[in-house]
C-alpha positions, -999 to +999 in steps of 0.1 A: -451-238+100-415-227+092-403-254+116-416-281+093-401-268+060-369-287+052-366-295+089-353-259+096-363-238+126-378-203+125-345-187+135-328-201+104-355-188+081-353-153+097-316-152+091-320-165+055-341-134+049-307-115+051-296-131+018-320-113-005-317-082+017-279-082+012-283-085-026-309-057-027-288-034-005-257-040-027-275-032-059-293-003-043-261+014-033-266+012+004-238+022+029-209-004+028-212-011+065-249-020+061-242-042+031-213-059+050-236-066+080-264-080+058-239-103+040-225-115+073-259-124+086-268-141+054-237-163+053-243-176+088-274-197+081-260-207+046-229-221+063-252-240+087-271-254+057-239-266+042-230-283+074-264-299+077-263-312+041-228-326+047-239-344+078-269-358+059-246-372+032-221-385+058-249-403+076-255-424+044-219-431+035-204-445+067-178-432+091-148-432+067-163-414+038-185-393+061-154-382+080-138-372+047-169-352+036-169-334+069-132-327+066-137-314+030-167-291+036-161-283+073-146-249+065-161-244+030-179-211+038-148-195+053-126-208+025-149-192-001-147-159+017-109-160+019-105-170-017-125-139-028-105-117-004-073-132-018-085-124-054-092-088-042-056-085-029-066-083+008-037-104+018-035-091+054-072-100+059-067-135+045-038-142+068-055-128+098-087-148+091-066-180+090-052-173+125-085-161+137-103-192+126-079-214+145-081-192+176-119-192+174-121-229+171-097-237+199-107-210+224-143-201+217-158-233+204-139-255+228-143-231+257-181-228+252-184-266+248-165-272+280-187-248+299-219-262+284-209-298+292-196-293+328-217-265+342-238-289+363-211-316+370-178-314+388-157-327+359-160-340+323-138-365+305-127-370+269-100-388+250-065-377+260-052-397+229-074-376+205-063-344+223-026-353+220-030-361+183-048-328+175-025-307+196+005-323+180-007-311+146-012-276+160+024-275+172+034-284+136+012-255+124+028-231+148+063-241+136+052-239+099+037-204+103+067-192+123+092-206+097+095-174+076+100-154+108+127-177+119+144-174+085+142-137+087+160-138+121+188-158+106+189-137+074+178-101+080+159-083+052+152-116+032+142-114-004+103-117-008+108-145-033+127-165-008+099-162+017+074-173-009+095-203-018+098-212+019+060-210+022+055-232-009+078-259+006+061-256+040+026-259+024+036-291+007+046-307+040+014-294+057-009-309+031+010-342+031+007-343+069-030-335+067-037-363+042-019-387+065-038-375+095-070-384+076-056-419+071-047-420+108-080-408+122-104-424+097-087-457+090-058-470+111-069-455+145-105-448+139-118-467+169-096-446+192-100-412+177-134-410+160-163-405+185-198-419+180-220-391+166-251-410+176-277-428+155-310-417+140-323-408+106-315-374+091-344-354+078-328-350+043-322-377+018-290-378-003-305-361-034-320-333-013-288-329+006-268-325-026-292-299-040-291-279-007-254-282-005-249-269-040-274-241-036-260-230-003-225-230-016-235-209-046-252-183-024-222-182+000-200-175-030-223-147-042-225-131-008-188-135-002-180-116-034-203-088-023-189-088+013-153-087+002-161-059-023-173-036+005-148-047+032-123-019+029-150+008+028-169-008+056-138-011+078-130+026+074-166+037+080-169+017+113-133+022+124-121-015+124-088-026+109-084-054+084-065-073+111-095-072+135-119-081+108-098-111+099-090-123+134-124-118+149-153-109+125-147-131+095-141-163+116-173-156+135-193-153+103-179-186+088-180-206+120-211-195+138-231-226+128-202-248+139-200-230+172-237-237+178-234-274+168-205-280+192-222-264+221-255-283+215-237-317+214-216-308+244-248-300+264-261-335+254-230-351+270-212-358+237-180-339+247-159-362+225-177-350+194-176-314+205-139-317+211-134-332+176-154-303+160-132-277+176-098-293+172-106-310+138-117-277+123-085-260+136-062-285+122-080-285+089-075-247+086-039-249+096-028-280+075-051-278+045-069-244+040-038-223+046-016-243+021-045-243-004-046-205-002-009-204-009-014-224-040-044-203-050-023-172-046+000-185-074-030-191-097-043-156-090-010-138-092-011-129-055+019-132-032+002-153-005+028-167+019+032-177+056+048-144+066+025-138+095+029-110+120+047-116+153+014-111+171-005-137+150+022-163+155+025-155+193-013-157+197-014-191+180+015-204+201-001-192+234-034-207+224-018-241+217-001-240+251-034-230+269-054-258+252-026-283+260-029-275+297-067-279+296-070-310+274-039-333+276-051-349+309-084-359+293-105-341+318-118-306+324-143-284+342-163-253+335-137-229+349-111-241+324-135-234+296-139-198+310-102-194+310-100-203+273-128-178+266-109-152+287-077-157+266-097-152+235-111-119+249-076-107+257-063-114+222-094-098+206-088-066+226-052-064+214-063-071+178-088-042+181-060-017+187-036-031+160 
């Protein structure tokens, strides 16, 4: 039975069939849109395997090291996709995917988790302290991503090199803040901010988890290279802009497994853990992945900076405000989750027409 092989369910095995299909379609000269779709389907279960393997390792290492592992590999699939897109010169796609990942985590993952947790109860509660810490870092991210735009207001028609230098400086402060946030959440204030993920043995041992993590990462890299290679042709053939692909499609591909995990644990009553998955992934993208891509841009000879569009910065700001209204009191209900999902829908509609 597929359900007994590596502890994976039949749905995962069906989706994994898209991996060889994507490779075959690519080498067979299939239409770009079909290759793109097959790669997207293949990356979803691979990202899930990476998450499962990381959880198995974290289960054996204790909360501090385990939290660091989750922080390191939490957005690995999406990071791999954006690195290949950056190397291909798809800067607009990379920037949009960064914003889209944050929006998806804060609006879709958190919204669905709140609905799943509170559908049959009048109200759910979670840590207001953890919410304040996470949202404080999101405010920092909004300010950081808006910095080049603020400079442009004070100095019209700025030199591109100046914007790049500003982005470099901002990236350094974001990474420093992120590293200190790990110290804060995993060491000095761990008892207040780190939820109990529950006990029980994981079905993978450490050695098996390392092998699966390495194999899944290699296949994600392979499919990401193929996916990025057909992105421009696929976007033209199906009539979608790079902005929409980055804001909506790419984040869904990279975060689908994480979405499912958060909803499942929320339905089990572990809203603290679901909230950490949503906000932790968002802050990691904003404070670590984005600066990392700025640095990678220098190594690849690509001008990757924080010159985001006004829509992207405004969308991030509105999302932070909406989540603050929902989460800072430490309680919520299913309709507030619906409101977060509604805001995401509105932003997705606008992105479709950009």
